[in-house]
N, C-alpha and C positions, 0 to 999 in steps of 0.2 A: 116521534123518535127521531130527533135530529141526528143527522149523520156525523156528528162531531165525536171524534175519539179523544179520549183524554190521554195525554202523553204521560208515560211512566217516568216518575222522578227517580234519579239515582239516589241511593242512600248516601248520607254524608260520609260515612267511613270509606265507601268506594271512591268517592271523589278525592278525599284526602290521601288515600293510598296511591292513587294514580298520579296525583301531583307530586307526592314524595318520591316515587320511583323516577319520574321524569327529572326532578331536581337532582337526584343522585347520579343519574346518567350524565346530565349536563356538567355537574361538578367533576366527575371522572374524566370526561373529555377535556375539560379545561385544564385539569391537573396534568394530563399527559402532554398537552400542547405547551404548557408552561415549563414542564420538565425538559422538553426538547427531545424526547425519545419516541415520539409518535411517528406515524407513517410519513415518509418524505423527509425526515430529519437526516442530515448527513454531517457528521462532525469530522475532525481532522483524521481520525482513525478509521473512518468508514472505508469499507473495501479491504480492510486488513484481514488476513486470513485467520488470525488468532489474537488472543490477548497479549501475546508476546510480540506485538507489532513493533516495527523498528522505532526506536526513540531518536528523534531528531528535532531540531528547532523547526517551527513552522515556516516552510519555504525560505530557507536562507538564501541570500543573494549569491550569485556566481562569485567565487573567490578571486580577488585580484591576483595578478601574476600567474594565472592558470593557462597561459598560452594564448595563441591567436589562431584564427581559422576554425574550420570544422574539427570538432574533437569531442571526446568524452572526458569529463572532469569527475574525479572521485576523491572524496574526503573521508578517510577512515575515521577521523576524530569526530566529524559531524554525522557520520553514517548516512552520507548523501551523495547522489549522482546527478550531474547535469549533462544533457545532450545539447551541444552548442553548434549553431549554424556557422557558416563561413563568415557572416557579417558580425558575429559575436552575440547575436540574440539566442536566447534559450528556446529550443524546440520543446523540451520536456525536462522536468526535474522531479526527483522522488527519493524517499528514504529507502535504505537498504539494511540488511542484517549481515555484518561482516563475519567472515570465518575466523579461525584462530590465528592465521598467518596474515601479516600485513605486507602489502607490496612495498617496494622501495619508492621513495619520493622521487618525483621527476616525470619525464616524458617516456612513455612506452608506445608500442603500437599493437594493434590487434594482430596477433600472430597465429590465431587458430579459432575455428568455430565448429560447433557440433550441435546438431538439432536436438539430440537426446543422448543421455548417458547416465551413469550412476556416479554420484558424487563420492568424495572420500569418506563421507559419513554414512554411505550406504543408501542414501536417498536418491530416488530416480529424479533426474532434473531435465529441463529443456532449455533451449536457446542459450547455450553455453558460449561465451565470448571470452577467449583466453588472451591475456596480455602480459603476464609476468610469471616468473618461477622463483620459488623459495626453496633452496636445496633441490629436492627431487619432486616437489609438489607444485603443480600448476596452479596459478591464481587467475580467477576469472569470474565473470558475472553469470548468474543463472537463476532459474526459478524452479521450485519443486513442482513436479507434475501433479501432485495431490493438493497443491495450493498451500501447504504448510510451510512454516519457516521456523523450525525449532531452534533453540539455542545451540551453538556449536557443540559437537560431541566431546564429552570430557575425555582428556587424554589423547585426542587425535589431532594431528596437524591437518587442518582443512583450509584450503585456499578459495573455497566457494563464497562469493559475495552474493547472497540471496536477495531476491526482490519479489514483489507481487507479480503475478502472471502477466497482467496487462502492461506493466512496466517492462518486463522482459521482452514482450512482443515488440514494443517500441524500440528498445535497445537493439534487438535482433535486426530490425529493419534499418536502423541507423548506422550501427557499428560494423562496417564491412572491413575486410582484410586490409591491413596497413593503415587504418585510421588511427590517429594519435589518441592515446589514453593518458591523461595527465593526472598524476596522483599528487595531491596537496595535503597539507596538515589537516 
């Protein structure tokens, strides 16, 4: 009685089923990677709080004629903000959601700051940086505390220029009282 054990062979259907399942998993992984929606993928809208993300051209250049020195540059038509260093280099730039009121073109200064408040549309906001007034409505930059940025309230005059939370944190640190805010086309 030789001590040799005979190995059990797998049935052919088990082998085929295993190979088929493995192939399907591999095809699924490759499809996700090819689609660009898998883990680690970050597109231009990544980090946006909702599908109503700000629509702006991808990283537009700092507009010519937007002043000199350290300043904030805002373009309502491009829905974009640039934080500019003293030497003219950009510290940060990002898309925004404008309110219903547009600030006047030209140079303004940061004339007020508020850590938190309620916007004209009733949304709780943070990092509010005021720089203009339209009638009796203050115009400034802010971010919604809940991260949302809904379209401006219908029928309401709103001067809030909303941005993503991380962008408002950067603006809050950069835009101190009396810093120029240049509004361009």
